[in-house]
C-alpha positions in Angstrom: 0.0 0.0 0.0 1.4 3.4 -0.9 1.9 6.1 1.7 -0.9 8.2 0.1 -3.3 5.3 0.1 -2.5 4.6 3.7 -3.0 8.2 4.6 -6.4 8.3 2.9 -7.5 5.1 4.6 -6.4 6.4 8.0 -8.1 9.7 7.5 -11.3 8.0 6.4 -11.4 5.9 9.6 -10.8 8.9 11.8 -13.5 10.9 9.9 -16.0 8.2 10.5 -15.1 7.9 14.2 -15.4 11.7 14.7 -18.7 11.8 12.9 -20.1 8.9 14.9 -19.0 10.7 18.1 -20.8 13.9 17.5 -18.1 16.0 16.0 -19.2 18.5 13.2 -17.5 20.4 10.4 -14.7 17.8 10.0 -12.0 19.2 7.7 -8.6 17.8 6.8 -5.9 20.2 5.7 -4.5 19.5 2.2 -1.4 17.3 2.1 0.7 18.6 -0.8 3.9 17.3 -2.1 5.8 20.5 -1.2 4.6 22.2 1.9 1.1 23.0 3.1 0.9 19.8 5.2 0.1 20.6 8.8 -1.2 23.6 10.7 1.1 24.3 13.7 -0.2 25.5 17.0 2.3 26.1 19.8 4.8 23.7 18.3 2.5 20.8 17.6 1.4 20.0 14.0 -2.2 19.1 13.2 -3.8 17.4 10.2 -7.3 18.7 10.6 -9.9 20.6 12.5 -13.5 20.1 13.6 -16.0 21.4 16.2 -17.5 19.7 19.1 -20.4 21.6 20.6 -19.0 25.1 21.0 -15.4 24.0 21.2 -12.8 24.0 18.4 -10.9 20.8 17.8 -7.5 20.2 16.2 -6.3 16.6 15.5 -3.3 14.8 14.2 -3.6 11.4 12.4 -0.7 8.9 12.4 -0.4 5.3 11.3 1.2 3.0 13.9 2.9 5.8 15.8 1.9 6.6 19.3 2.8 10.0 20.7 5.6 10.2 23.2 4.8 11.1 26.9 6.0 14.6 26.3 3.6 15.1 23.3 0.8 13.6 25.4 1.5 16.1 28.2 1.7 18.9 25.7 -1.7 18.0 24.2 -3.4 18.0 27.6 -1.8 21.2 28.9 -2.4 23.1 25.6 -6.0 21.9 25.6 -6.5 23.2 29.1 -4.8 26.5 28.4 -6.4 27.3 25.0 -9.9 25.9 25.5 -9.5 23.8 22.3 -9.7 20.1 22.2 -6.5 18.6 20.9 -6.2 15.0 19.8 -3.6 12.6 18.4 -5.1 9.5 16.6 -3.0 6.4 16.1 -4.6 4.3 13.4 -3.2 0.8 13.9 -3.1 -1.7 11.0 -5.9 -4.3 11.3 -6.7 -3.1 14.8 -8.5 0.0 16.0 -7.9 3.6 16.5 -6.3 4.8 19.7 -7.0 8.5 20.7 -4.7 10.6 22.9 -5.5 14.0 24.3 -8.8 15.3 25.8 -11.4 12.8 27.0 -14.2 12.8 24.5 -14.1 9.2 23.4 
């Protein structure tokens, strides 16, 4: 499976999970060959945005890559400081999706 196909597959799984969990306005940022990949917020890169009730949501989607403890702590502290929900989704091959960050799942 090519990297682009794997990314589209992972993004589709996350989109369905977010929609089933009540998230609205789910949008993935364009992944171009040269630049334009992620949106950076206080040093963390994110692949997409959404809304959950009246809160703004930023999320990162990875395949088989769990965030380090430092990134997990940054997600939680930035989420508390900014009022946004910040997530890191680890889409594991032939398994499920593991979500890190705020507690909405």
